[in-house]
C-alpha positions as CSV (number, residue, x, y, z in Angstrom):
1,M,-0.1,0.0,0.2
2,R,2.8,2.4,0.8
3,Y,4.6,1.9,-2.3
4,K,1.6,2.2,-4.3
5,L,0.9,5.6,-2.5
6,L,4.6,6.7,-3.3
7,L,4.2,5.6,-6.9
8,L,0.9,7.6,-7.2
9,L,2.4,10.8,-5.7
10,F,5.4,10.3,-8.1
11,L,3.0,10.2,-11.1
12,I,0.9,13.1,-9.9
13,F,4.2,15.1,-9.2
14,Q,5.6,14.2,-12.8
15,N,2.0,15.3,-14.3
16,T,2.2,18.7,-12.6
17,G,5.0,19.7,-15.4
18,F,8.0,19.8,-13.0
19,A,11.0,19.0,-15.2
20,T,14.2,20.5,-16.3
21,H,13.1,21.6,-19.9
22,I,13.4,25.3,-20.2
23,V,16.3,26.7,-22.3
24,G,15.0,30.3,-22.4
25,G,12.8,32.8,-23.4
26,E,11.9,36.6,-23.9
27,I,8.6,38.8,-24.1
28,N,8.0,41.3,-26.9
29,Y,5.0,43.8,-27.5
30,T,4.0,45.5,-30.4
31,H,1.6,48.8,-30.0
32,L,-1.2,48.5,-32.7
33,G,-2.5,52.2,-31.7
34,N,-4.9,53.4,-29.0
35,D,-4.9,50.8,-26.1
36,S,-4.3,47.6,-28.3
37,F,-1.3,45.7,-28.1
38,K,0.1,42.5,-29.6
39,I,1.8,40.6,-26.7
40,E,4.6,37.7,-27.9
41,L,6.3,35.2,-25.5
42,Q,9.3,33.3,-27.2
43,L,9.7,29.9,-25.0
44,Y,12.7,27.9,-25.9
45,V,12.7,24.2,-24.5
46,D,15.2,21.2,-24.4
47,C,13.5,18.9,-26.9
48,F,16.5,16.3,-26.2
49,N,16.7,16.1,-22.6
50,G,13.3,17.7,-21.8
51,N,10.5,15.9,-19.8
52,P,7.7,15.3,-22.7
53,G,5.1,15.8,-19.9
54,A,6.4,19.3,-18.9
55,I,7.0,20.3,-22.5
56,S,3.0,19.2,-23.2
57,S,1.9,21.0,-20.1
58,D,3.2,24.3,-21.6
59,Q,0.5,24.2,-24.4
60,Y,-1.0,27.3,-22.5
61,A,1.3,30.1,-20.8
62,R,-0.1,32.3,-18.1
63,I,1.1,35.9,-18.5
64,A,0.5,38.1,-15.4
65,V,-0.1,41.6,-15.8
66,F,1.0,44.0,-12.9
67,S,0.8,47.8,-12.3
68,G,3.9,49.5,-13.2
69,A,3.3,52.0,-10.6
70,A,2.4,50.0,-7.6
71,D,3.8,46.6,-8.6
72,T,0.6,44.8,-7.8
73,L,-1.0,42.0,-9.8
74,V,-4.0,43.3,-12.3
75,P,-5.8,40.0,-12.1
76,E,-8.5,41.2,-14.5
77,L,-5.9,42.1,-17.3
78,S,-3.8,38.7,-16.8
79,F,-4.4,36.2,-19.3
80,E,-3.6,32.6,-20.7
81,V,-2.4,32.1,-24.4
82,I,-2.1,29.0,-26.5
83,R,1.3,28.4,-28.4
84,N,2.0,28.0,-32.0
85,N,3.8,24.9,-33.5
86,P,7.5,25.0,-32.5
87,V,10.3,25.9,-34.7
88,R,13.3,23.5,-34.4
89,V,16.5,25.5,-34.0
90,S,18.8,23.6,-36.0
91,K,21.5,26.0,-37.3
92,T,25.2,25.5,-35.9
93,N,27.1,28.5,-37.0
94,Y,29.8,26.3,-37.6
95,N,31.3,25.1,-40.8
96,C,32.4,21.4,-41.5
97,I,31.5,19.7,-38.4
98,K,32.2,15.9,-38.8
99,I,30.0,14.5,-35.9
100,A,27.2,16.9,-34.5
101,P,26.6,16.9,-30.7
102,N,23.3,15.8,-29.4
103,A,21.5,19.2,-28.8
104,C,18.0,20.0,-29.7
105,V,16.1,23.2,-29.1
106,D,12.3,24.0,-30.0
107,A,11.2,27.5,-30.2
108,Y,7.5,28.0,-29.2
109,T,5.7,31.6,-29.9
110,Y,2.6,32.5,-27.9
111,V,0.9,35.3,-29.5
112,Y,-2.1,37.4,-27.9
113,Y,-4.0,40.7,-28.7
114,K,-4.7,42.6,-25.5
115,T,-6.3,46.1,-24.6
116,L,-4.2,47.6,-21.9
117,P,-6.0,50.8,-20.6
118,K,-3.8,54.0,-20.2
119,V,-2.6,54.2,-16.7
120,E,0.1,56.0,-14.8
121,G,3.4,54.0,-14.6
122,G,2.4,51.6,-17.5
123,Y,2.5,47.7,-16.8
124,V,4.8,44.9,-16.2
125,L,4.0,41.4,-18.2
126,S,5.8,38.3,-16.7
127,F,5.8,34.5,-17.6
128,Q,7.1,32.3,-14.4
129,R,8.1,28.9,-15.0
130,C,10.2,26.1,-13.3
131,C,12.6,24.8,-13.8
132,R,16.0,24.7,-15.6
133,N,18.5,21.8,-16.6
134,N,20.0,20.1,-13.6
135,S,23.3,20.1,-15.6
136,I,23.8,24.1,-15.8
137,L,27.4,24.7,-14.5
138,N,27.1,28.5,-13.6
139,L,24.0,28.3,-11.2
140,D,23.6,27.4,-7.7
141,D,20.9,24.6,-7.7
142,P,19.8,24.9,-11.3
143,G,17.3,22.2,-11.1
144,G,15.6,24.0,-8.7
145,T,15.8,27.4,-10.4
146,G,13.0,28.6,-12.4
147,A,12.7,31.4,-15.1
148,N,10.9,34.6,-15.4
149,F,10.5,36.5,-18.6
150,W,9.3,39.8,-18.5
151,T,9.1,43.3,-19.9
152,K,7.6,46.5,-19.3
153,I,5.2,48.6,-21.2
154,N,5.5,52.3,-20.1
155,S,2.5,54.7,-20.2
156,V,1.5,55.4,-23.6
157,D,0.9,59.1,-22.5
158,S,4.5,59.6,-21.5
159,I,6.0,58.3,-24.7
160,T,3.3,58.7,-27.2
161,E,3.5,55.1,-28.4
162,N,6.1,52.4,-28.4
163,S,6.7,48.8,-29.6
164,S,9.8,46.7,-28.0
165,P,12.6,45.8,-30.2
166,Y,12.8,42.2,-31.6
167,F,15.8,40.1,-31.7
168,K,16.6,39.2,-35.3
169,N,18.2,35.7,-34.7
170,L,18.1,32.8,-32.3
171,P,21.6,31.6,-31.0
172,P,22.8,28.3,-32.1
173,N,21.6,25.1,-30.4
174,F,25.1,24.4,-29.4
175,L,28.5,25.7,-29.2
176,C,31.9,24.1,-29.8
177,T,34.7,24.3,-27.3
178,N,37.7,26.0,-28.3
179,T,36.2,27.3,-31.4
180,E,35.2,31.0,-31.6
181,L,31.7,32.0,-32.2
182,V,30.5,35.3,-33.8
183,F,27.1,35.8,-33.8
184,D,24.8,38.5,-34.7
185,H,22.7,39.1,-31.8
186,S,21.3,42.5,-32.9
187,A,17.7,43.5,-33.0
188,T,15.1,45.8,-35.1
189,D,13.0,48.4,-33.6
190,A,9.6,49.5,-35.5
191,D,10.0,52.9,-34.0
192,G,13.7,53.5,-35.0
193,D,14.9,54.3,-31.6
194,S,18.5,54.0,-30.9
195,L,19.5,50.5,-29.4
196,V,22.2,49.7,-27.0
197,Y,23.1,46.0,-26.1
198,E,24.5,44.6,-22.7
199,F,24.4,41.4,-20.6
200,F,22.0,41.2,-17.8
201,H,21.5,39.3,-14.6
202,P,18.6,37.0,-15.4
203,Y,15.5,36.1,-13.0
204,T,13.9,33.2,-11.5
205,G,10.5,32.3,-10.9
206,A,8.1,29.5,-9.9
207,T,9.4,26.7,-7.6
208,R,9.8,22.8,-7.7
209,T,6.8,22.5,-5.6
210,A,4.8,24.8,-7.7
211,P,6.4,24.6,-11.3
212,R,3.4,26.2,-13.0
213,P,1.6,28.4,-10.8
214,E,-1.4,30.5,-11.2
215,V,-0.7,34.2,-11.8
216,I,-2.2,35.0,-8.4
217,D,0.7,33.0,-7.1
218,Y,3.4,34.6,-9.2
219,E,6.2,36.8,-7.4
220,T,5.4,40.4,-7.8
221,P,8.1,43.1,-8.7
222,P,10.8,43.6,-8.0
223,F,11.6,40.1,-9.2
224,T,14.3,37.9,-7.7
225,Q,17.6,37.4,-9.7
226,I,19.1,33.9,-10.3
227,N,22.0,33.0,-8.0
228,Y,25.1,32.4,-10.1
229,L,27.9,30.0,-8.5
230,T,31.2,31.6,-7.2
231,G,33.4,32.3,-10.2
232,Y,30.5,33.3,-12.4
233,D,28.5,36.5,-12.6
234,Y,26.0,37.9,-15.5
235,Q,29.0,39.8,-17.0
236,N,31.1,36.7,-17.1
237,P,28.6,33.7,-17.2
238,I,30.5,31.2,-19.1
239,D,34.1,29.7,-19.3
240,A,35.8,31.5,-22.2
241,L,39.0,32.8,-23.3
242,P,38.9,35.6,-24.2
243,N,36.0,36.3,-22.1
244,I,32.5,36.7,-23.7
245,L,32.1,40.2,-25.3
246,I,29.1,42.0,-26.9
247,N,29.4,45.0,-29.0
248,N,27.2,47.7,-27.3
249,S,26.3,49.2,-30.7
250,T,26.0,46.4,-33.1
251,G,24.9,43.4,-31.0
252,E,27.8,41.4,-32.3
253,L,28.4,38.5,-29.9
254,R,32.0,37.0,-29.6
255,L,32.9,34.1,-27.3
256,K,35.4,31.2,-27.5
257,P,34.1,28.5,-24.8
258,T,36.8,26.7,-23.2
259,M,34.7,23.9,-21.3
260,P,31.8,21.7,-22.2
261,G,28.5,22.2,-20.2
262,Q,25.4,24.3,-20.2
263,F,25.7,28.0,-19.0
264,V,22.8,30.6,-18.4
265,I,23.4,33.8,-20.2
266,G,21.2,37.2,-20.2
267,I,21.2,39.5,-22.9
268,V,19.2,42.7,-23.2
269,V,18.5,45.4,-25.9
270,K,17.7,48.8,-24.6
271,E,15.9,51.4,-26.5
272,Y,16.4,55.0,-26.2
273,R,14.4,57.9,-27.4
274,N,16.1,61.5,-27.3
275,G,18.5,60.1,-24.8
276,V,15.6,58.6,-22.5
277,L,15.5,54.8,-21.8
278,I,11.8,53.9,-22.8
279,G,11.9,50.0,-23.1
280,F,13.9,46.9,-23.4
281,T,13.7,43.4,-24.3
282,Q,15.7,40.7,-22.3
283,R,16.6,37.2,-23.7
284,D,17.4,34.7,-21.0
285,Y,19.3,32.0,-22.9
286,Q,21.2,28.6,-22.0
287,F,24.2,28.1,-23.9
288,N,25.1,24.3,-24.7
289,V,28.7,23.9,-25.3
290,Q,30.0,20.6,-26.3
291,N,33.1,19.0,-27.6
292,C,32.8,19.0,-31.3
293,V,34.6,16.8,-34.2
294,F,35.5,19.1,-37.2
295,E,36.7,17.9,-40.6
296,T,39.4,20.1,-40.6
297,V,41.3,21.8,-37.6
298,S,43.8,24.5,-37.9
299,A,46.4,24.5,-35.0
300,F,50.1,25.6,-34.6
301,A,52.5,26.1,-31.8
302,A,55.4,29.0,-31.4
303,P,57.0,30.4,-28.3
304,D,54.8,33.4,-26.9
305,I,58.2,35.1,-26.3
306,N,60.9,35.1,-28.9
307,C,64.4,36.2,-28.5
308,D,65.5,35.7,-32.2
309,R,63.6,37.7,-34.9
310,Q,63.4,34.5,-36.9
311,V,60.5,32.4,-35.6
312,I,59.8,28.8,-36.6
313,F,55.8,27.7,-36.5
314,N,55.0,24.1,-35.7
315,N,52.3,23.3,-38.0
316,T,49.9,20.8,-35.9
317,S,46.6,21.1,-38.1
318,E,44.5,18.0,-38.6
319,N,43.0,16.8,-42.0
320,A,44.3,19.8,-44.0
321,T,45.8,19.7,-47.4
322,S,46.4,23.4,-48.0
323,Y,47.6,26.3,-45.8
324,F,47.8,30.1,-45.7
325,W,50.0,31.9,-43.3
326,D,49.8,35.5,-42.6
327,F,52.5,36.3,-40.0
328,G,51.2,39.6,-38.8
329,D,53.9,42.0,-40.1
330,N,51.9,45.3,-41.1
331,T,55.0,46.8,-42.5
332,V,55.0,44.7,-45.7
333,T,52.6,42.8,-47.7
334,D,54.4,39.6,-48.6
335,D,54.3,38.3,-45.1
336,T,52.4,35.2,-46.2
337,S,53.0,31.6,-46.9
338,N,51.1,28.6,-48.6
339,Q,53.6,26.2,-47.0
340,S,52.9,23.6,-44.6
341,S,55.5,24.7,-41.9
342,G,55.7,28.5,-41.4
343,T,59.1,30.5,-40.8
344,Y,59.3,34.3,-40.8
345,T,62.0,36.9,-40.0
346,Y,60.5,39.9,-38.2
347,P,62.1,43.3,-38.8
348,K,61.8,44.6,-35.6
349,V,60.6,43.9,-31.9
350,G,57.0,44.0,-30.8
351,K,53.7,42.1,-30.7
352,Y,52.5,40.2,-33.7
353,T,49.1,38.3,-34.5
354,V,49.9,35.3,-36.7
355,M,47.1,33.6,-38.5
356,L,46.9,30.0,-40.1
357,I,44.1,28.7,-42.4
358,A,44.1,25.2,-42.9
359,A,41.8,23.9,-45.5
360,T,40.5,20.7,-47.3
361,G,38.0,20.8,-50.1
362,N,35.2,23.3,-49.0
363,C,36.2,22.9,-45.1
364,A,38.6,25.7,-43.7
365,D,39.5,26.3,-40.0
366,T,41.5,29.4,-38.9
367,Q,43.8,29.8,-35.9
368,F,45.2,32.9,-34.4
369,K,48.2,33.3,-32.2
370,E,49.9,36.4,-30.5
371,I,53.8,36.2,-30.2
372,T,56.4,39.0,-29.0
373,I,59.7,39.7,-30.5
374,F,62.5,40.9,-28.1
375,E,65.9,42.4,-29.3
376,R,68.3,40.2,-27.3
377,L,69.2,36.5,-27.8
378,I,69.6,35.1,-24.4
379,F,66.3,33.9,-22.8
380,D,66.0,33.6,-19.0
381,K,62.9,33.1,-16.9
382,G,60.7,34.5,-19.5
383,K,62.6,37.5,-20.4
384,C,65.3,38.2,-23.2
385,K,68.4,39.6,-21.3
386,L,71.7,41.1,-22.6
C-alpha cells in the first residue's frame, strides 16, 4: 500500500510539469494604436533532454499583468495564451562539423492581442515557470531554479507610443569548445529608436513544488534574480578565453568557450528615444557547449616570447591539404606563405598576431596566436636579457 501511494504521488508530481526543460525565453510587444497591443512570448525548450509531459503542459502560458506604478497584480488583465507549433533551432553557426553533438532546441511562440487601458506607470508583463536543466554549470541549484521572462510597457501618454525591439536571430543550438563563435545578436525596432546591447542578470520564477503557478501566486515586482555560482556572474557567465563580449552598438556577440557544459546567459537590448530609456527586451538563454569533431582543424605552436627575430612555427593542423599563413607583419604585404611549415623573420621588436588557415576541399579552419619579439638573444625566466 505504501509503495502504491509513493508511486501515485510520483506520477502526480510528474504530471504537474516539473522538469528541467527550459532553455530560455523573452517577451515582446507591439503597439497597434490606442490601447491595443500584440503580446508575444518566445519560449525555448530542450527537446532532447526535456520531459515530454512538462513540454506538453506548456501548451498554454499564463501571463501576469502587474501595475507598473504599484507593482501589484492586475488579475482582470492577466491572461492565458495558447502556443503555436514549434520551430526547430537547427543551425550550428560552424562549418564542416564531422560529428554533430546531441542537442535539440524547440522555439515556441505564444501570441495574444490585448487591450491595456492607459494608466500611470504602465504595466509589467511576466511569465514564470520552473525549472531549468540540472546540468547547468554556472548556477546554484539549477534544477530548482525557475525562469521569469518579463518586460515593461511604459505609459502610452508619457512616450506617445512604442513597440519593443525584437531580436533578429536565435543563438545556435550548441557551441563548440575552443572554437570562436561570432553571432549577430542584434535587434530591430519598429520606431527607429537607438538600441544598446548589454549583458543582464536573469531572473528566477516559480518553484519545484509549484512549477506552473497561477498568476495570483506569481512573484510580484521587483523580481528575484538567479544565483550564479562563485566564479561566475552575469557579465562573465561562461568559461571562455577571451571573455565573452557583446558590441554595445551592433549586438555582435563573440565568445570562444573553453569548457563543455550548459551556461545561462542574459542579453538585453535597450531602446532610447531622445536620450531617454523607454523600453527593453531581455533574452534569458542557456548556451549548450560541447566538444565538437571538425573535418579540418587549424593549429600551430610557437613560443609566446622570442629572443630571435626568426620564428619557426610548428604546424599541428589536422585533416588539412592546403595552408595559408599570415605572419602579422603590417609593414609589408608579402608576409604570407602557403607552405605547410611556417618560418618568418620579423623586422623589429614588437607584438604580432599570426594567422593560419588550414583547409581541405570546402572545409577550412582558422587559428590565431599572438607572439612577442624581443631584441636580445639570451632567454632567462621568461625574459630576453643582455
